[in-house]
C-alpha positions as CSV (number, residue, x, y, z in Angstrom):
1,M,109.6,83.5,66.6
2,S,113.3,84.2,66.0
3,T,115.9,83.9,68.8
4,T,116.2,87.7,68.9
5,A,112.5,88.2,69.2
6,Q,112.2,85.5,71.9
7,T,114.9,87.3,73.9
8,I,113.4,90.7,73.6
9,S,109.8,89.5,74.3
10,K,110.8,88.1,77.7
11,T,110.5,91.6,79.2
12,I,106.9,92.1,78.1
13,N,104.3,92.6,80.8
14,P,100.7,92.0,79.5
15,S,99.2,94.7,81.7
16,I,99.0,96.9,78.6
17,N,95.8,95.1,77.8
18,T,93.6,97.6,79.7
19,V,92.0,100.8,78.4
20,S,93.4,102.9,81.1
21,G,96.8,101.3,80.8
22,V,97.0,102.0,77.0
23,A,95.7,105.6,77.5
24,A,98.4,106.3,80.1
25,I,101.1,104.8,77.9
26,K,100.1,106.9,74.9
27,T,99.9,110.1,76.9
28,K,103.5,109.4,78.1
29,M,104.7,108.5,74.6
30,K,103.2,111.7,73.1
31,A,104.8,113.8,75.8
32,T,108.2,112.1,75.1
33,W,108.0,112.8,71.3
34,M,107.0,116.4,71.9
35,T,110.0,116.9,74.1
36,G,113.1,118.2,72.5
37,D,113.2,119.4,68.9
38,Y,112.7,116.5,66.5
39,D,112.4,118.9,63.5
40,T,116.0,120.1,64.1
41,F,117.2,116.6,65.1
42,S,115.9,115.0,61.9
43,R,117.8,117.3,59.5
44,Y,121.0,115.2,59.5
45,M,118.9,112.3,58.4
46,E,116.9,114.0,55.7
47,E,119.1,113.1,52.7
48,G,119.0,109.5,53.7
49,A,115.3,109.5,54.1
50,K,114.9,110.9,50.6
51,E,117.1,108.2,49.2
52,I,115.1,105.5,50.9
53,L,111.9,107.1,49.6
54,A,113.2,107.1,46.1
55,G,113.7,103.4,46.3
56,W,110.1,102.9,47.3
57,D,109.0,104.0,43.8
58,I,106.2,106.4,44.8
59,K,104.3,107.4,41.7
60,A,102.8,110.7,40.8
61,G,99.0,110.7,41.4
62,N,99.3,107.9,44.1
63,N,97.3,108.5,47.3
64,V,99.9,108.1,50.0
65,L,99.7,107.9,53.8
66,D,102.8,108.6,55.9
67,V,102.3,107.1,59.4
68,G,104.5,108.7,62.0
69,C,105.4,111.5,59.6
70,G,107.3,113.6,62.1
71,S,107.8,117.1,60.7
72,G,107.3,115.9,57.1
73,Q,110.7,114.5,56.2
74,T,109.2,111.9,53.8
75,A,105.7,113.2,53.3
76,I,106.9,116.5,51.7
77,P,109.4,114.8,49.3
78,A,106.6,112.4,48.3
79,A,104.3,115.3,47.5
80,Q,107.1,116.9,45.5
81,I,107.1,113.7,43.3
82,G,103.5,114.4,42.6
83,A,101.8,112.1,45.0
84,N,98.6,113.1,46.9
85,V,100.0,112.8,50.5
86,S,98.5,112.7,53.9
87,G,100.6,112.4,57.1
88,I,99.8,111.6,60.7
89,D,101.8,111.8,63.8
90,I,100.9,111.6,67.5
91,A,103.0,114.7,68.4
92,T,101.0,118.0,68.0
93,N,104.2,120.1,67.6
94,L,105.6,117.9,64.8
95,I,102.3,118.2,62.8
96,E,102.5,122.0,63.3
97,S,106.1,122.0,62.0
98,A,105.2,119.7,59.1
99,R,102.5,122.2,58.0
100,E,104.9,125.1,58.2
101,R,107.6,123.2,56.2
102,A,105.1,122.2,53.5
103,A,104.0,125.8,53.2
104,L,107.6,127.0,52.8
105,E,108.2,124.3,50.2
106,G,105.1,125.3,48.3
107,V,103.6,121.8,48.3
108,T,100.1,120.6,49.4
109,V,100.1,117.9,52.1
110,R,97.3,117.0,54.5
111,F,98.9,116.8,58.0
112,D,96.7,115.6,60.9
113,E,97.4,114.7,64.4
114,G,96.7,110.9,64.5
115,D,97.4,107.6,66.1
116,A,98.9,104.7,64.1
117,E,96.5,102.4,66.0
118,Q,93.4,104.5,65.1
119,I,94.1,106.1,61.7
120,P,91.6,109.0,61.1
121,Y,90.8,108.1,57.5
122,D,88.3,106.0,55.7
123,D,88.7,102.4,54.5
124,N,90.5,101.7,51.2
125,T,91.7,105.3,50.9
126,F,95.4,104.9,50.0
127,D,97.4,103.3,47.2
128,T,100.5,103.3,49.4
129,V,101.0,103.4,53.1
130,I,104.5,104.3,54.2
131,S,106.3,104.6,57.6
132,M,109.9,105.8,57.9
133,I,111.0,104.9,61.5
134,G,107.6,105.9,62.8
135,A,104.8,103.4,63.3
136,M,107.3,101.0,64.9
137,F,107.0,102.9,68.1
138,A,103.2,102.4,68.6
139,P,102.6,100.2,71.6
140,R,100.3,97.6,70.0
141,P,101.6,96.3,66.6
142,D,98.5,94.2,66.0
143,K,96.4,97.3,66.0
144,V,98.9,99.1,63.7
145,V,98.7,96.3,61.2
146,S,94.9,96.2,61.3
147,E,94.8,99.9,60.6
148,F,97.4,99.6,57.8
149,A,95.2,96.9,56.2
150,R,92.0,98.9,56.7
151,V,93.1,102.1,55.0
152,C,95.1,100.5,52.2
153,R,93.2,99.5,49.1
154,S,93.4,95.9,47.8
155,G,96.5,95.7,45.6
156,G,98.1,98.7,47.3
157,T,101.5,98.6,49.0
158,L,103.0,99.0,52.4
159,R,106.5,100.3,52.7
160,M,108.3,100.6,56.0
161,A,111.9,101.3,57.3
162,N,112.3,99.9,60.8
163,W,115.5,99.8,63.0
164,T,116.8,96.3,63.7
165,P,117.6,95.2,67.2
166,Q,121.3,95.1,66.3
167,S,121.3,98.6,64.9
168,M,122.7,101.7,66.6
169,P,119.2,103.0,67.4
170,G,118.1,99.5,68.5
171,Q,121.0,99.3,70.9
172,M,120.4,102.9,72.0
173,F,116.8,102.2,73.0
174,K,118.0,99.1,74.8
175,I,120.5,101.2,76.8
176,V,118.0,103.9,77.6
177,G,115.5,101.2,78.7
178,S,118.1,99.9,81.2
179,Y,118.2,103.3,82.9
180,V,114.6,104.3,82.6
181,T,112.1,101.4,82.6
182,P,109.8,101.4,79.6
183,P,106.0,101.5,80.3
184,A,104.8,98.0,81.4
185,G,103.6,95.8,78.6
186,V,104.9,97.9,75.6
187,V,106.2,95.5,72.9
188,P,109.8,96.5,72.0
189,P,109.7,98.7,68.9
190,V,112.8,96.9,67.4
191,L,110.7,93.8,66.9
192,W,109.6,95.6,63.8
193,G,113.1,95.0,62.6
194,D,113.0,91.2,63.1
195,E,112.1,89.4,59.9
196,E,110.2,86.5,61.4
197,T,108.1,88.8,63.6
198,V,107.2,91.2,60.8
199,H,106.3,88.4,58.4
200,K,104.0,86.9,61.0
201,R,102.4,90.3,61.8
202,L,101.6,91.0,58.1
203,S,100.8,87.7,56.6
204,D,97.1,87.7,57.4
205,N,96.4,90.9,55.4
206,F,99.4,91.2,53.0
207,S,101.1,89.1,50.4
208,N,104.3,89.1,48.4
209,I,106.1,90.2,51.6
210,K,109.8,91.2,51.0
211,L,112.0,92.0,54.0
212,T,115.6,93.2,53.3
213,R,118.2,94.4,55.8
214,K,119.9,97.6,54.6
215,Y,122.0,100.5,56.0
216,Y,120.6,103.9,56.4
217,P,122.2,106.1,53.7
218,K,124.0,109.4,54.1
219,W,123.9,109.5,57.9
220,F,126.7,111.9,58.8
221,Y,127.4,114.3,61.7
222,P,130.2,116.8,61.4
223,F,131.2,116.4,65.1
224,S,132.5,113.8,67.5
225,A,130.6,111.0,69.3
226,T,130.8,113.0,72.5
227,E,129.2,116.0,70.9
228,L,126.6,113.7,69.3
229,V,125.4,112.5,72.8
230,N,124.9,116.2,73.7
231,Y,123.0,116.6,70.4
232,F,120.7,113.7,71.1
233,R,120.3,114.9,74.7
234,E,119.2,118.3,73.5
235,H,117.0,117.5,70.5
236,F,115.8,113.8,70.7
237,G,112.8,113.5,73.0
238,P,113.4,109.9,74.3
239,V,117.0,110.6,75.2
240,K,116.3,114.1,76.6
241,R,113.6,112.7,78.9
242,A,115.8,109.8,80.0
243,F,118.5,112.2,81.2
244,A,115.9,114.4,82.9
245,T,114.8,111.4,85.1
246,L,118.3,110.5,86.3
247,N,120.6,111.9,89.1
248,E,124.0,113.2,88.2
249,Q,125.7,109.8,88.6
250,G,123.0,108.1,86.4
251,Q,123.4,110.8,83.8
252,Q,127.2,110.4,83.6
253,S,126.7,106.6,83.2
254,L,124.1,107.0,80.5
255,F,126.3,109.5,78.7
256,S,129.2,107.1,78.6
257,A,127.0,104.2,77.4
258,L,125.5,106.2,74.6
259,E,128.9,107.6,73.6
260,Q,130.3,104.1,73.4
261,N,127.3,102.9,71.3
262,F,127.8,105.7,68.8
263,E,131.5,104.9,68.6
264,N,130.7,101.2,68.0
265,H,128.6,102.1,64.9
266,N,130.8,104.9,63.6
267,I,132.7,104.2,60.4
268,A,134.4,107.6,60.2
269,T,138.0,107.9,61.2
270,D,138.5,111.7,61.2
271,G,136.8,112.6,64.5
272,T,133.4,113.0,62.9
273,V,130.5,110.5,63.0
274,E,129.3,108.5,60.0
275,M,126.7,106.2,61.3
276,K,126.2,102.7,60.1
277,G,122.6,102.2,61.0
278,E,120.9,98.9,60.0
279,Y,117.2,98.9,59.2
280,L,114.7,96.4,57.8
281,D,113.1,97.5,54.5
282,V,109.5,96.2,54.3
283,Y,107.5,95.7,51.2
284,A,104.1,94.1,51.2
285,V,101.0,94.0,49.0
286,R,97.5,94.4,50.4
287,T,95.5,91.3,49.7
């Protein structure tokens, strides 16, 4: 395990290994992602998501599963390429938004409410399994990998984009976690952005594993870092819920910490925000 992974893992409490504990964690996670308005929030990241998807070389006619599909930001463009796409997400309202958006775009995508740790489809169903900043948030990565392997046919591919621990989102979740304690035992999502950890997780079921650090493309906000904190606070569930749990002093402190984090990763110099967000691009072939 890398030094980064060892440092992060020190906070893990093994109490997640109970049925009731997992159920409680997932209920809380679902409520968190259903808070705010992720459909609106994701719009500033859509062009970048499409560019990443283009690099994943999805083929027309491929059976594709998008895990943690949100409101369809990658599933719908994949369908527009000509792929046969299914998308799952734990948040009911995001699945509803995804269906509405697909109808407006005039494309056919199967969207189902679903859990990355218990994917609601048959074995060997998909040529390609993708997850754009989605499955990394499931609490038990071993279960996620097992499900990826189960539904992906032999010779099929896995493609993921996961925030690294050093990225702006990685640091943001670290900051939020210092104000609002994460559920006991949840493995930090950003370990999906650590090469050694990811290789170890996948190696039993996947081969030809290629892990590349990249920067999220076209991630621009036409307003200041201060306004960006308010934007996250209004639309991004984890941040919105964090503010709601704090008193006024705590909210002011969290606001300042998030603002500084945004500034630290902002490469714009004109009062707007152009985010430099590092992610780990994952490619692997199902054995």
